N, C-alpha and C positions, 0 to 999 in steps of 0.2 A: 278409576277402573280402566284398564287398557281395552282397546277394541277387541282383541283376541279373547279376553276374558268375557266381554259382553257377548261375543259369538258363542261361547260355550254355554252361557245361560240361554241365549236366544235359540240355539240349535245351529250346529256347524253347517248343516245342509238341510234346513227345514223347508216347508212348503213354499214360503216366500222366496227363498234363494233358488229353489228349483224352477219357479216360474220365471224369475228374472234371468237366470242362467240360460234357460231354454231360448228366451228371446235374444240373448246375446250370442247364442250359437248360430242363429239363422243367417246373420250377415256373413258368417264364415263360408256359407254356400256361394255367395257372390265373390268372396275372396278366392275360392278355388277356381271359379270361372275366369276371373280377371287375370290370375297368375298364369293361365294356360291359353288365353285367346290366341297367342302367337301360332299355336299348332294349326289352327284352321284359318284365321284371318290372313296370315302371312305364308300360307302353304303355296309352294311354287309348283304349278302344274307342268307337265311335259309341254315343250314348246319348240318352235323353230322360227326362222326368219319368215316374214310374210313375203309372198311373191310380188315384186314390184308391178304396179299397174293392174293387178288382179283384185278388184274391189271386194269380191265375195269370197276371198280366200278363207279357208278354215283349216284347223289342224287335222280334222278327219278328212279322209280322201273322199271326194264327191263323185268322181268318175274316172274313166281311163285317161281322158284328156287332162284332168286335174293332176292325176298321178304322173303323167308325162311331164307336165310343167314343173312339178316338184323335183323330179329327177334332173331336169335340165337347169334348175335354178339353185338348188340346195346341195352342197357337197356332203359326202358321207364322212362321219367321224367315228373313230373307234371308241366303243363303250364297253369296258370290261373285255370279254372274249368275243363280242359281236360288234356290229356296226349300226349306227343310228344316224339320222339326219343331223347335221351340225346345227346346234341351237343358236349360234351367234354369228355365223358367216353365210354369205351367199356368193355365187360366182360373179365376177366382175367382167361383164361382156363389153364394157367400154374400154377395157385395157387392150393395148396393142400386143401385150405379151400372150403368146399362143399356148402358154403352159396352164391356162385356165386359172388365173390368180383369183383370190377371194378378197372380199372386203367385209367390214363389220356392218351389220344391219342396224336400223334404227326403229324398226317396227316388227312386231311378232304376232303370231297366232298361237293360241293356247288350247290344250286339250281340255274339254269340258265334261269329261266322264266322271270326275270326282267332284269338282265344284264348277258352277256356271261361271263364277268369277271370284277372285280373291283380291285383297289389297295388293299383293305382289304382282298379279297379272294386270290389274287395272293401272297401277303406277309403274309397270314395267321394271320391276326390281329383279332384273336378270342380267346375265352376261357381265359387262363392266360394272353394273350397279348391283350385282348379286349380294355383295356384303352388306348392302343397306338393310336387308332383312335382319341381319344380326345386329346392326347398329340400332335399329328400331327397338329390338328387345333389350339391348344394353341401356338405351335411354329410358325405357320403362323401368328397368331395375335401378337406374340412377335416380329416377323419381321416387321409387320405393325407398332407396337409401336415404334420400333427403327427407322424405315424409316420415320415416321412422324417428329421425332426430327432431324434426320440426314439430310434429304432432305430439311427441313425447314431452318436449319443453312446454308447448302450448297447453297440454293436458295438465302438467304439474302446476302451471301458473293459473289457468282459468277454469280447470275442472274437466273431469272425464266426459261429462254429458255434452257440453258444447263442442268439445273436440270430436266426439263421435258424430254429432249431427253435422258439423262442418265437413267432415270426411265423407259422410253419406252423400251430401250435396255435390261434392267434387266428383265422386264416382258416378253419380247419375248424370251430371252435366257432361263429364268427359266421355262416358259411354255413348250417350246419344249424339254428342258432337262428332265423335270418331266416325260414325256411320256416314257422315257427309264430308269427310276430308277429301279434298280434291288434289292435294299435292303432298309430296313426301314430307316437306317441312311442316305443313299443317298436321299431318298424321303423327309425326314424332313429338310435336309440341303437346298435342292432346294426350298422347301416350304418357308423356312425362307427368302431366297433371293427373292423369288417371293413376299413375304409380304412387303419387303423393297421397291421394284419397284412399287407395287400396291399402297402403301401409297404415294409415290412420284408422280405418275401420277395424282392421283385424287386431292391431296392437291394443287399441282402446278397449275393444270387446274382451280381449284376453285379460288385460289388467283388471277391468271391472269384474270379470268373472272370478278371478283369483281373490280380489279384495273383499268380496261379499261372503265368502265361505270361510269356514274355520281351517286352522293349520293342517289338520289331518286329511282334508279334502283337496288341497291345492294342487298336488301333483296329479290327482285324478281328473280334476276339471281342466287342467292344462292339456291333458291328452284327449279327453272326450270332445273338446271343441274341434279337434283335428278331424274327427269323423265327418263333421259337416263340411269341412274343406273337401274331403273325398267325395261326398255326395255331390258337391258342385262340379267336380271333374266328371263324374259319371253322367250327370244331367247334361253337361256340355257336349259330351260324346253323342248323346241322343239328339240334341239340338242341331249339331253339325250334320248328322245323318239325314235329318228331315229338311233342313234349311240349307240350300247349297249356294245361296247368294250372300256374300259377306256383309252387305249393308243390312239386310233383313236379319241375319244371324246376330249382328251386333246390337240391333234395336231390341230383338227378342231377349237377349241376355241382359240388357240394361233396364227394361221396363219394370221387372219385379222389384228393383231397388226403390221404386216409388213408395212401396209399402213401408219401407223403413223410415220414411219421413214422419210417420206416426210415433216413432220412438221418443220424440220430445216429450210426449205425454205418458209413455209407457215405461221408460227406463229412468230410475232415480239417479241422482248424483251419488257418487261413492261416499258412504258415511265415513270411511277411513280417511279419505282426502279432506272432507269437511272438518273432521276432528283435527287433523294436522294443520289446517288453516285457521283453527280457533273458532270455527263456525259450529259450535256444539249444539246450539238451539236447533239449527236446520238438521243436523245429524240425528238429534233425538227424535224429531218428528218421523224421520224415515225408520229409525230403529223401533220405535213404538208401534208403527204401522206393521212392521215385519213381525213383531212380537204378537200382535193381534191375529195376523194370518197364521202364524205358527202355533197359536193357542198356548202361549207361555206368558207368565207374569214377571215383569221386571221390577226392581226396587224403584222407589220414588225418585231418587237422585243418582243417576248412573254416572255422572261426570264429576262428582264432587271432589275426587282425588286426582283427576287427570293432570292438572297443572303441576302438582307436587311430583307426581310420578314422572312426568316428562322432564322436569328439572333434575330429578335424581338420575334419570337414565340417559342423560346426554352422552353421546359417544363422540370421541374426538374425530374431527373431520379429516378426511384423507382424499387423495386423488388417484386416478387410475395409474399414473406413472410410478407410484410407489410400489406397484406390483413388480416393477423391473429393477428395484433396488436390492433385491435379494435373489441369489441364484436359483433356489428352489422355486420361489414364486414366479420368477421370470420364465423358467422352463415350462412350468405348468400353464401359465398364461398363453405362451406361444403355442403350446399343444392344443389348448382350447380353441384359440383363434383359427388354427389350421384345420381342426375338425369341423368348425362351423363353415369354413370356406369350402372344404371338400364335400361335406354332406349336402350343402346347397347346390354345388356344381353338379354332383351326381344325380341328385333328386330331380332338378329341373332339366338337366341334360338328357336323362332317360325319357322324360316326358316329351321333350322337343324331338327326340330321335325316334319317336314311335312310328314315323312314316318311312323309316329306313331299315326296318328289321327283316325285310325280304319275304315275309309270310303274313297272310291275313290282310284285311283292309286297314286303312288309316283309322277308320272309326272304331273297328273292333280292337285294334291294338291300343288306342287311346282309352277306350272303355276299360280294357284290362289293366292299364296303367293306373287308372283310378280305383278299380275294384280291389286290387291287391292291397290297397292301403287299409282296408277294413280288418283283415286278419293281422296286419302288421301292428295296428294300434291295439287290437285285442291281446296280442302276445305281450305287448308292453304293459298293459294294465294287469295282466295275470302274473307276470314274472318280475316286474320292476322292483317290487318290495320283497320278493322271495330270493331272487338271484343277486340283486344289487345292480347299481347303475354301471359300474366299471365293467363287469363281466358281460352284461347284456349288450352294452354299447360296443365293446371290443368284438364280441361274437357277431353282432349284426353287421358291422362294417367289414369284417374279414370274410364272412360267408357271402355277403352281397357282392363284395369286390371280386372274390374268386369266381362267382357265377358270371359276372360280367366278362372276366378274362377268358373263361371257357368258351364264350361265343366265337372266338377266333377259330376254334376247331370246327364248330358247327357251320359257320359261314363258309370256310374254305374247303371243308372235306365232307360235310354231311350230304351234299347234293340238294337240289332245289326241292325235291319231294319231302325232305326232312327238315326244312327250315322252321317248322313249328318248334323244334328244339331250341333254335335261336330265340324265339319269342319266349319260351319257357324259362330259359336262363336269364333273359333280360328282365322278366317279371320277378324272378327271385332276387335279382340285383336291386330292383325297385323296392321290394319288401325290406331288404337290408337298409337301403337309403332312407326309407320312410321311418323305420324303427330308429335309425341313427339320429334323424332329425328330431323325433319326439324325445328321445332320451337325452341328447346333448343339451336341450333346453333346460331340463330338470337338473341334470348333472352339473352343468356349469354354474347355474344359479346357486347351487349348494356349495360349490368350490370357492367362489369369490367371497371374500370377507364382507360382512354387512356394510362396512363404511364405504366400499367401492362396488357393491353388488349391482346397483342400477347402472353405474357407468360401465362396469365390466360387461353387462348384458347388452348395453348399447353398442359398445365396440364389437362385441361378438356378432351382433346383428349386422353390423357394417361389413364384417368379413364374409358373412353369409351372402350379402348382396353382391360383394365382389365376385364370389363364386358363381352367383347367378348371372352376372355380366359376362363372365368368361365362357360359360357353358354353350351358348349358341355358336361361338367361334370354334369350339372343339368339334361340334357337330358339323359345321361348315368345312372344317379341315378334312373330314372324311369325304365329303362330297367333292372337294377339290382334288384329292388324291384319286378318287374314283375306283371303280372295280370292286371286287369282293374285299380286298384288303382295306379299301376306303370305307366300306360299310363296317368293318371290324375295328377300325382305328379308334373311333370315339369310345367304344366299349372297352378297349384295352386301356385307354387313358383313364376312364372313369374307374375301372376295376383296380388298376395299380395304385391310384391315389387313395381309393377307399381302403385297400389293404394296409397301405402305409399309415393312414390316419388311425386305423384300428390298432395297429401294433404300437404306435406312439401312446395310445390311451393307457397302455399297461403301466406307464410311468406315473399315472395319476392315482391318488389315493381314493379308496371307496368312501362314499358319503352316507350311505344308507345306515340309519340308526345311529349316526354320529352327531355330537353337538356341533353345530355349524360355527365356523370362525366368525367372530365379531370384528376384531381389529386386525391390522396388518400383522402384528405380533402373533395373534392366534393363527393367522394364515400360514406363517412360517413354520409353526409347530404342528399344524394340522396334518394328520396322517402319519406322523412319526411315532416311534415306539414310546408309549407314555411313561410318565413317572408313576411307579407303583410302590405300594406300601407292603413291607414284609415284616412279620413278627419273628424275632430271633430269641432263642432261649436255650441255655445249657441246663436250666432247672425248670422242670415242668410247672413249678409254682411261681416262677418269675419269668416274665416275658418283656423283651425290649422292642419298642416300636421304631422301626428304621425305614426311611425312604430311600429307594434306589431308582435311578434312571437307567433303563436298559438301552444300551447302544451297541451296534454291531462293531466287531473288531476292526473292520475296514474304515470306520467313520473317523472324521476329523476330531470329534469329541473324545474318542477313545485314545487316539494318538497323543492329543494334547494332555490328557490325564496321565498317560504313561510317562511322558517327558517330565512332568512336574512331580511325579511320585518318587518317594524314597525307594531304596533297594528292596526292603521287605514288602512294601505296598505294591511295588512293580511286579514282584514275583507272584503275589496274589492275583494281580490283574492278568498276568500271563497264564 
């Protein structure tokens, strides 16, 4: 008996699975926090050069004398349509040049109205080192990239349970260690480690959640766990609002992970993985406990036919590169990879850009960025099996992309009093990106043939991390350009790429209610006009059964058939 058959007897989503699945969803809250800590920890406050020799200098003006010193020491620099104190230069009074030359400063004072301190202000990640904030986020995503592969391989070899536990330990140790980082090198090393653990926790919980439920519930569980990710974002907005010191904020965000150390005794190993490893006795113990909780009775020997079934159902092995040996498969694969990269770039980019929307506080904007994910996931659950993957993904990417592009008009022409429109369209863009992220996971897993599905999803995840690495640089590009157009630039880039990815999705076949491809050959045929059976008869009492393959006249198959046909047959084809 196959495990999916066992689940049908056991209950595809019985009481036991609900309990375990809920426990697996809780670490996704931590995942939501860890993926977005950059927004607060690496927030760059307003700043200027410190006045040389003035020990008690602060960004806030203390007195008229202090204001006079600032005016005499710090030059003005154009910022958009106005003028602000130069953030990176001060007057050089040691120079013999009477044109009041400037020099770069090595010490700064920071505005403390938003945060008392951040990693960026403490490590002075400004001016010539400003890009280091993006480097730190890229390194975290690099850790996530590595962790997705490493923990996946580790999990397949040693089990889901130990992989989850090891990842929890990495997240806890990395989170607490980050709070005491005293240098940029230490900071990014710990961020890399944290990225590995963060990837391991979420991917293992996701896989375990999918493996313990029946086939009809897999897409549903794959989206529901994302709600907890959104809960993490919303909670982190509240943490940031009440805790303005980045050290205490990081400790507060990390301490709840201690609770997950108890998962060693609460979360079982995946029965599906145990069966694949031939450890059926251990799997049977878990399955029978689940049956007891679900109040169902199983037959005495549930694995008696497993070995024979496995031998009969062996599928020829393949590798990911075989997807590029056929034109149709190659184009589909490239479109899938591009969609993963774009949806990740836009999703994380809009979160990172929440302090650059021109209206509302940083905390309110970030809260809204998390809050809009709830309706996005709800729409997915309600429409995914009604509308289909292709239409819903295309629509979400195009609508979200257009909303992002529209912000150029609200930023440039709506006026400061109407910048709430910019926030509104940015949130609509985030809804589209959130839906796109949820749908592409289900859509691509159904498009890849079974023989390369795991590898295909692994490569897709890699392209998503690539998009996540690029996103902070797109946001920084807007800050470098400066002014209103600089604020609009990241939104234009995110919007254009999102629309492009959505349009390319139209080339992909629909997978809803379709028999999924098993082999590479199935993948080549998947989504094409099927072979149909037609009954032909001149006599109502006699019918001939004939198979026809329907092909469009523009296809290669049609032209080949036409070339090889005789004159009479060709006339029929025409």
